[in-house]
C-alpha positions as CSV (number, residue, x, y, z in Angstrom):
1,M,-30.3,-100.0,-285.5
2,A,-26.6,-99.7,-285.8
3,L,-23.4,-101.4,-284.7
4,T,-20.8,-100.0,-282.4
5,T,-18.2,-101.6,-280.2
6,T,-17.1,-101.7,-276.6
7,E,-13.7,-100.6,-275.5
8,E,-12.5,-104.2,-275.9
9,G,-13.5,-104.2,-279.6
10,V,-16.7,-106.3,-279.2
11,A,-19.4,-105.4,-281.7
12,Q,-22.7,-104.2,-280.2
13,Q,-26.0,-103.0,-281.6
14,V,-27.1,-99.5,-280.7
15,L,-30.7,-98.4,-281.1
16,P,-31.4,-95.1,-283.0
17,P,-32.8,-92.1,-281.2
18,E,-36.4,-92.2,-280.2
19,G,-38.8,-91.0,-282.8
20,G,-36.5,-91.7,-285.7
21,Q,-35.6,-94.6,-287.9
22,G,-31.9,-94.2,-287.4
23,S,-31.3,-91.7,-290.2
24,G,-30.3,-89.0,-287.8
25,G,-28.3,-91.2,-285.4
26,K,-24.5,-91.7,-285.7
27,A,-22.5,-94.8,-285.0
28,I,-18.9,-95.6,-285.1
29,F,-17.5,-99.2,-285.6
30,R,-14.0,-99.7,-284.2
31,F,-12.0,-102.8,-284.1
32,G,-10.2,-103.7,-280.9
33,E,-6.6,-104.7,-280.4
34,P,-5.5,-108.1,-281.7
35,E,-6.2,-110.9,-279.2
36,G,-4.0,-113.9,-278.6
37,T,-5.3,-117.2,-279.9
38,L,-4.8,-119.1,-276.6
39,D,-7.5,-117.3,-274.7
40,R,-6.2,-115.0,-271.9
41,R,-3.0,-116.9,-271.3
42,E,0.2,-115.4,-272.5
43,L,2.7,-117.6,-274.2
44,S,5.9,-115.8,-273.6
45,D,5.3,-113.6,-270.5
46,Y,5.1,-115.5,-267.3
47,F,6.4,-114.7,-263.8
48,E,6.7,-118.1,-262.2
49,V,5.8,-121.8,-262.5
50,W,3.3,-122.3,-259.8
51,H,2.4,-125.5,-258.1
52,N,-0.8,-127.0,-256.6
53,G,1.0,-128.7,-253.7
54,R,1.8,-131.9,-255.6
55,W,3.3,-130.8,-259.0
56,Y,4.3,-127.7,-260.8
57,E,2.1,-126.5,-263.6
58,P,3.9,-126.0,-267.0
59,P,4.4,-122.4,-268.2
60,L,2.6,-123.2,-271.4
61,P,-0.7,-125.1,-271.9
62,L,0.7,-128.4,-273.1
63,G,-2.5,-129.5,-274.8
64,R,-2.6,-126.4,-277.0
65,L,1.2,-126.7,-277.6
66,A,0.6,-130.3,-278.9
67,K,-2.2,-129.0,-281.3
68,V,0.2,-126.5,-282.9
69,F,2.1,-129.6,-284.3
70,N,-0.3,-129.6,-287.2
71,A,-0.8,-125.9,-287.5
72,A,1.4,-125.4,-290.6
73,P,3.1,-127.8,-293.0
74,Y,6.4,-126.1,-292.7
75,H,6.4,-126.5,-288.9
76,R,5.4,-130.1,-288.9
77,S,7.8,-130.9,-291.7
78,S,10.7,-129.2,-289.9
79,V,9.9,-131.2,-286.7
80,G,9.5,-134.4,-288.7
81,L,12.9,-133.9,-290.4
82,R,14.7,-133.7,-287.1
83,V,12.9,-136.8,-285.8
84,N,13.5,-138.8,-288.9
85,M,17.2,-138.0,-288.9
86,L,17.5,-139.0,-285.3
87,V,15.6,-142.3,-285.8
88,G,17.6,-143.0,-288.9
89,Q,20.9,-142.9,-286.9
90,M,19.6,-144.5,-283.7
91,V,20.9,-148.0,-282.8
92,P,18.1,-150.0,-281.1
93,S,19.0,-151.7,-277.9
94,R,17.3,-154.3,-275.7
95,Q,16.1,-151.7,-273.3
96,L,15.1,-149.0,-275.8
97,D,13.3,-149.8,-279.0
98,I,12.8,-147.5,-282.1
99,E,9.1,-146.9,-281.3
100,D,9.8,-145.5,-277.8
101,F,12.7,-143.5,-279.1
102,E,10.7,-142.0,-281.9
103,R,8.0,-140.8,-279.6
104,F,10.7,-139.5,-277.2
105,S,12.4,-137.6,-280.0
106,L,9.1,-136.1,-281.2
107,D,8.2,-134.9,-277.7
108,F,11.6,-133.3,-277.3
109,V,11.5,-131.4,-280.6
110,Q,7.9,-130.4,-280.5
111,M,7.2,-130.0,-276.7
112,G,10.6,-129.1,-275.4
113,N,10.3,-131.9,-272.9
114,A,10.8,-135.6,-273.2
115,Y,10.4,-138.4,-270.6
116,L,11.4,-142.1,-270.3
117,E,10.3,-144.3,-267.4
118,Y,12.6,-146.8,-265.8
119,V,10.6,-150.1,-266.0
120,P,12.3,-152.7,-263.7
121,N,12.6,-156.4,-264.2
122,A,12.1,-159.1,-261.6
123,S,15.5,-158.4,-260.0
124,N,14.8,-154.6,-260.0
125,G,17.2,-154.1,-262.9
126,L,16.3,-152.1,-266.1
127,A,13.9,-154.1,-268.2
128,R,13.1,-151.3,-270.6
129,A,13.1,-147.5,-271.0
130,Q,9.5,-146.7,-271.8
131,H,8.3,-143.5,-273.3
132,A,5.9,-141.3,-271.2
133,P,3.9,-138.7,-273.2
134,A,5.1,-135.2,-272.4
135,V,1.6,-133.7,-272.8
136,H,0.5,-135.5,-269.6
137,M,3.7,-135.3,-267.6
138,R,4.1,-133.0,-264.6
139,V,7.2,-132.3,-262.4
140,G,6.5,-132.9,-258.7
141,R,7.6,-130.6,-255.9
142,D,10.1,-133.1,-254.5
143,V,13.3,-133.9,-256.3
144,G,12.9,-136.9,-258.6
145,Q,9.1,-136.8,-258.3
146,Y,6.9,-137.0,-261.5
147,W,3.2,-137.3,-262.1
148,F,1.1,-138.5,-265.0
149,V,-1.9,-136.3,-265.2
150,N,-4.9,-136.6,-267.7
151,P,-7.7,-134.2,-266.5
152,A,-10.0,-135.3,-269.3
153,K,-10.1,-138.9,-267.9
154,G,-9.5,-137.9,-264.3
155,V,-6.2,-139.8,-264.1
156,E,-3.5,-138.8,-261.7
157,F,-0.6,-141.2,-261.2
158,E,2.6,-140.7,-259.3
159,F,5.7,-142.5,-260.6
160,R,8.1,-144.0,-258.1
161,P,10.7,-141.4,-257.2
162,G,13.9,-141.4,-259.3
163,T,12.4,-143.6,-262.1
164,V,11.7,-140.9,-264.7
165,F,14.4,-139.5,-267.0
166,H,13.5,-135.9,-268.0
167,L,15.2,-134.2,-271.0
168,Q,14.4,-130.6,-271.6
169,Q,15.3,-127.8,-273.9
170,P,16.5,-125.1,-271.5
171,D,14.3,-122.0,-270.7
172,V,15.9,-118.8,-269.5
173,A,12.9,-118.0,-267.1
174,Q,12.7,-121.2,-265.1
175,E,14.4,-124.7,-264.8
176,V,11.4,-126.9,-264.0
177,Y,10.2,-127.4,-267.6
178,G,11.8,-127.0,-271.0
179,L,10.6,-124.7,-273.7
180,P,10.8,-125.6,-277.4
181,E,13.3,-123.6,-279.5
182,W,10.7,-122.9,-282.2
183,I,8.3,-121.1,-279.8
184,S,9.3,-117.7,-281.2
185,A,7.6,-118.7,-284.5
186,L,4.4,-119.8,-282.9
187,Q,2.4,-116.7,-284.0
188,S,3.7,-117.1,-287.5
189,A,2.6,-120.7,-287.6
190,L,-0.9,-119.7,-286.4
191,L,-1.0,-116.8,-288.9
192,N,-0.1,-119.3,-291.7
193,E,-2.9,-121.6,-290.6
194,N,-5.4,-118.7,-290.3
195,A,-4.6,-117.5,-293.8
196,T,-5.2,-120.9,-295.3
197,I,-8.5,-121.4,-293.3
198,F,-9.7,-117.9,-294.4
199,R,-8.9,-118.8,-298.0
200,R,-10.9,-122.1,-297.8
201,R,-13.8,-120.4,-296.2
202,Y,-13.7,-117.7,-298.9
203,Y,-14.1,-120.4,-301.6
204,L,-16.6,-122.5,-299.7
205,N,-18.7,-119.5,-299.1
206,G,-19.4,-119.3,-302.8
207,A,-20.9,-115.7,-302.9
208,H,-17.4,-114.3,-302.3
209,A,-19.0,-111.4,-300.6
210,G,-16.6,-108.5,-300.4
211,F,-18.9,-105.6,-301.4
212,V,-22.0,-103.6,-300.5
213,F,-24.9,-103.7,-303.0
214,Y,-26.2,-100.2,-302.7
215,L,-29.7,-99.4,-304.1
216,S,-31.0,-95.9,-304.0
217,E,-33.3,-95.9,-307.0
218,P,-37.0,-96.1,-306.1
219,L,-38.4,-99.5,-307.4
220,A,-41.9,-100.4,-308.4
221,D,-42.6,-102.1,-305.0
222,Q,-40.9,-103.7,-302.1
223,A,-41.3,-107.1,-303.7
224,T,-38.8,-106.1,-306.4
225,A,-36.1,-105.3,-303.9
226,E,-36.7,-108.5,-302.1
227,A,-36.5,-110.4,-305.3
228,M,-33.1,-108.8,-306.0
229,A,-31.9,-109.8,-302.5
230,D,-33.0,-113.4,-303.1
231,Q,-31.1,-113.5,-306.4
232,I,-27.9,-112.3,-304.7
233,E,-28.4,-114.9,-301.9
234,A,-29.0,-117.6,-304.4
235,G,-25.5,-117.0,-305.8
236,R,-23.9,-118.8,-302.8
237,G,-22.6,-122.4,-302.8
238,A,-22.8,-124.7,-305.7
239,G,-23.4,-123.0,-309.0
240,N,-22.1,-119.7,-307.8
241,F,-20.9,-116.7,-309.8
242,K,-24.4,-116.3,-311.2
243,N,-25.4,-113.1,-313.0
244,V,-28.0,-110.8,-311.6
245,F,-30.3,-109.0,-314.1
246,V,-32.0,-105.8,-312.9
247,Y,-34.5,-103.9,-315.0
248,I,-35.7,-100.5,-313.9
249,P,-37.6,-98.4,-316.5
250,K,-36.3,-94.8,-316.6
251,G,-33.9,-95.5,-313.8
252,K,-31.1,-93.1,-312.9
253,K,-27.4,-93.7,-313.8
254,D,-26.2,-94.4,-310.2
255,G,-29.4,-95.8,-308.8
256,I,-27.7,-99.1,-308.2
257,Q,-24.1,-99.3,-307.1
258,I,-21.8,-102.1,-306.0
259,M,-19.2,-100.7,-303.7
260,P,-16.3,-103.2,-302.9
261,I,-15.1,-103.4,-299.4
262,A,-11.9,-105.3,-300.3
263,D,-10.8,-107.1,-303.4
264,V,-10.1,-110.4,-301.8
265,T,-9.0,-112.0,-305.0
266,A,-6.2,-109.5,-305.6
267,K,-5.4,-107.6,-302.5
268,D,-5.6,-109.9,-299.5
269,E,-1.8,-110.5,-299.6
270,F,-2.4,-114.2,-299.2
271,N,0.9,-115.2,-301.0
272,A,2.9,-112.7,-299.0
273,I,1.4,-113.9,-295.7
274,K,2.2,-117.5,-296.5
275,T,5.7,-116.7,-297.6
276,I,6.6,-114.5,-294.7
277,S,5.2,-116.8,-292.1
278,R,7.0,-119.7,-293.8
279,D,10.3,-117.9,-293.6
280,D,9.7,-117.2,-289.9
281,M,9.2,-120.8,-289.2
282,L,12.2,-122.0,-291.2
283,A,14.3,-119.4,-289.4
284,A,13.1,-120.5,-286.0
285,H,13.8,-124.2,-286.9
286,R,17.0,-123.3,-288.7
287,T,16.0,-125.7,-291.5
288,P,17.3,-125.5,-295.0
289,P,14.3,-125.1,-297.4
290,Q,15.6,-127.6,-299.9
291,L,15.3,-130.3,-297.2
292,L,11.6,-129.6,-296.9
293,G,10.8,-129.8,-300.6
294,I,10.1,-126.1,-301.1
295,V,10.3,-125.0,-304.7
296,P,12.8,-122.1,-305.2
297,Q,11.4,-119.0,-306.8
298,N,14.7,-117.9,-308.3
299,S,16.6,-119.5,-311.2
300,G,19.7,-120.3,-309.0
301,G,17.8,-122.5,-306.6
302,F,18.8,-123.2,-303.0
303,G,22.1,-125.0,-303.6
304,S,23.2,-128.6,-303.1
305,V,20.8,-130.7,-301.1
306,S,23.6,-133.0,-299.9
307,S,25.7,-130.2,-298.6
308,A,22.8,-128.6,-296.8
309,K,21.9,-132.0,-295.3
310,D,25.4,-132.6,-294.0
311,T,25.7,-129.1,-292.5
312,F,22.3,-129.4,-290.9
313,Y,23.2,-132.8,-289.4
314,E,26.4,-131.5,-288.0
315,T,25.1,-128.2,-286.5
316,E,21.6,-129.3,-285.4
317,I,21.2,-133.1,-285.1
318,V,24.6,-133.8,-283.4
319,P,23.8,-131.4,-280.5
320,I,20.4,-133.1,-280.0
321,M,22.1,-136.5,-279.9
322,Q,24.6,-135.3,-277.3
323,R,21.8,-134.2,-275.1
324,M,19.9,-137.4,-275.5
325,L,23.0,-139.5,-274.6
326,R,22.6,-138.2,-271.1
327,M,20.1,-141.0,-270.5
328,N,22.9,-143.5,-270.4
329,A,24.2,-141.9,-267.2
330,F,20.7,-141.9,-265.8
331,F,20.0,-145.6,-266.5
332,R,23.6,-146.5,-265.7
333,Q,24.0,-148.5,-268.9
334,P,24.3,-147.8,-272.6
335,V,20.7,-147.9,-273.7
336,L,21.2,-145.4,-276.5
337,A,23.8,-145.1,-279.3
338,F,23.9,-143.6,-282.7
339,R,25.5,-144.7,-285.9
340,D,28.3,-142.8,-287.6
341,Y,27.0,-140.4,-290.2
342,V,28.8,-140.4,-293.6
343,C,28.8,-137.1,-295.4
344,A,28.6,-136.6,-299.2
345,D,32.3,-136.0,-299.4
346,G,33.2,-139.1,-297.4
347,A,33.7,-137.4,-294.1
348,V,32.4,-139.3,-291.0
349,I,30.6,-137.6,-288.1
350,K,30.5,-139.6,-284.9
351,Q,27.8,-139.3,-282.2
352,D,30.1,-137.2,-280.0
353,G,30.5,-134.6,-282.7
354,S,34.0,-135.5,-283.8
355,K,34.6,-135.5,-287.5
356,I,36.9,-137.6,-289.6
357,A,37.8,-135.9,-292.9
358,G,37.0,-137.5,-296.2
359,S,38.2,-137.2,-299.7
360,G,36.6,-133.8,-300.2
361,K,35.0,-135.0,-303.4
362,V,31.2,-134.9,-303.6
């Protein structure tokens, strides 16, 4: 019995020709094309955002998008850095507290969409701006219509029209939902995660199998071959790296051969995969590596942390602030404000992006 594959690259067993034991048959094992990790749904190629008669379906599976948050430490750390800097500069108000704003900020950076609900008081004024989780939010077909949908619990709730503030990172293909800016590095984040998982499985496996134990020398009996197989199998798990002793009187030189398939310990390019995928994520997030605690590999380092932080704040955080301040117009009152940011050289950056020069000394 041999292995072969279908056109899609799925391995199948093929029986040898009748009357033989497989020695005369031929089989070819071919790997198929790489498959996406999100099961038959493309992440970047979609033609339209379709609706079910009540709400529009998002272009990406939001549940899967939320799980990617913990796919790689560089991705989560980059997202967390933006959220922490926004929360650190936010001025709490009676209508919007820090907890709701933090969740709102996290949804905006990670999911590309963030929502706040207008919760009225007894006089129908604004009591508070309450966070609504982006993973369960859907945009309705009518203007100002929004739904809260949780299929796992069978919950479908329609908000009162005009009571949901929706902030999105623009997408060039449609205007119903936003798309996170870091989405171009999604495959790099998943590759980074897969490399780590593979490495863990390699060590947990214990046997570290990456070879074929080839035996051509006739043994005394079948029991000897089975005993050798048992010894190799026993080398897995706790107490691995055991030695195997084989004694064959008058055996030939190449009667037993160990033919490596791949030297995993030296040639799997684990470090290169981790480094390249990390750089892809940092480029997509436009995050200075020194702000994430990455140890430089060169003697010169990454430069001043303070200067990198100030530049990152001015070029990345301030534009996010200006987008978020749109909620004040929606709620018709100043529910959100940010403190002035003081740079290392004494310069002051205001929430509108204007900058007051400092002394120039760091």
